C-alpha positions, 0 to 999 in steps of 0.5 A: 500500500503506497497511497490511500484514496478516500471517498468522502460522504459515508466514508469520512463524513455523515450523509443523510438524504432524509434531511434533504427530503424533510426540508424540501417537504416542509418548504413545499408543504408535502410529506417528506415520504412523497418527495423521497418516493419521487427522487431518483439518481438519473442523467440530470443528477449525474450531469450536475455532478459532472459540472454539466448542469448548474444548480439553478438548472438542476432545481428547475428539473427537480421541480418537474421531477418531484412536483414541488416548488420553492425558492432557490434559497429553500432548494439550496438549504435542503440540498446542503442538509445532506451534509453531516459532520466528520465521523467521531474520532476521524480527524485525529486519525487522519491527521496522524496518518497523513504524516505517514502515507499520502492521502487523497480524496475522490468524491462524486459531488457538486459545486453547491455541496463542496462550497458548503463544506469548505465554508465550515469552520471546522479546524483543521478542515478535513480537506487539509489532510489530502494531497489532492481532492478530486471532485467530479464536478471539477474534473468532469468525471464521475465514479463508478466509470473506470476511466474516471479512476484511471484518470485520477490515479494517473494524475496522482502519479501512481499505478492503480495497483499502488492505490487502496480505495475506500467507498461506501457504494458497492458500484463505486468499489466494483468500478475501482476494482475493474480499474485495478485499484485495491478496494475496501467497501465501507459498510458503517462508520466504524469500518473506516475507523478500524481501517485507520487504526490498523494502518496506524499500528502497522505504520508505527511498528514499521510495516 
């Protein structure tokens, strides 16, 4: 293992789609379950995450998809409600490990979410531990596309087999495997914590 590539949401920070649907439901005066039932990850969603569709255009599409209407401020507040905090105990472990092995991040995300994350007052900010953070909207490439992993690892300056990749989405893990990366599926927050603890012990012991 020469380098670690992390997903962000669900691996390092808490994500809760339910918070999005609840806020939008309240703003539009419809049940959150109705909003959730109409939601889907489709071509428009993927285009937004690849930087091909601005947020205002995306929310215009969502008005039709979800059958609700609200101000741009309410759309954005609800959209950013997805984002939780780093998992407990994570920051200290990332800080220690970043001094011993290069850490990178590759996230399927959009400009609105990323802007909200970096505007937070967390100290130190989670992105400060990464040599580079690859954002799908900024690089125009999105997991689980095999070419996306190939592009990212090439930009990192490593062979895919040098990279251990952690993600909470099985499709993303399979895509990374097809690209030649070593992978770990994160099924719960403790998976990441245990992985970091084991690696810190190994690095301390000189492995």
